[in-house]
N, C-alpha and C positions, 0 to 999 in steps of 0.2 A: 196655416199654409206652409207647404214645404219650402217655397222660395224665401219666405221670411225666416224660417228656422235656419236655412243654409246661410243667409246673410248674417243672422245673429251669431252663429257658430264661427264664421270667418271673422266677424268683427271682434269677438272675444278672443279668438286665437291670435289676432294681430295686435292685441294690446289696446283695443278700442281706437284703432286708426282707420278713419273713414277712407282716405285715399288708397291705402293698401287693400282694404276690403273691396273697394270698387274695382281696382285692377285685377285682383284675384278672381272676383266673381263676374268679370266682364260687364260691369254696370257703370252708369254715370254716377258721379259723386253725389249729385242731388237725389238720385234714387235711393242710395244708401242712407243719406240723411233722413229722407222721408220715412223709410222703413224703420230706422232706429227710433225716430220720434213716435211712430205708431206703436212700436213694441214697448217703448217707455210708458206710453199711456195705458196700454193693455196690461202690462205687468206691474205697473206702479213702482218702477225702479229707475234709477238715474244712470246706472252703469259707471258710477264713480267709485263704488265700493268694491275693492279688490276681492274681499271674501264672498260677497254676493255674486260677483262675476265668475269666480271659481265654481261656486255651487251651480250656477246656471250652465256653465260649460260641462261640468260633470253630469248634470241631468241630460244634456244633449248627447253626450257620449254613451250614457246608459241607454237612452232611447234607441240609438243606433245599434247597440249590441242586442237589445231585445228584438228589434225588427229583423235581425239576421237569423234568428232561430226559426 
């Protein structure tokens, strides 16, 4: 879902800060926490690994570039 991907991108860009992600995305903090928990379960990652977060963010950027073509 696009809303989950947008939340994930903003979360990773903010340095995994829930409050900043919520404010940027105009969401409630609990909504961001819920989405992050769901993505953690789906992706099987904990978002505590900087290298993994970098790779996820690059994948999201590449997806955006591909969709623009």
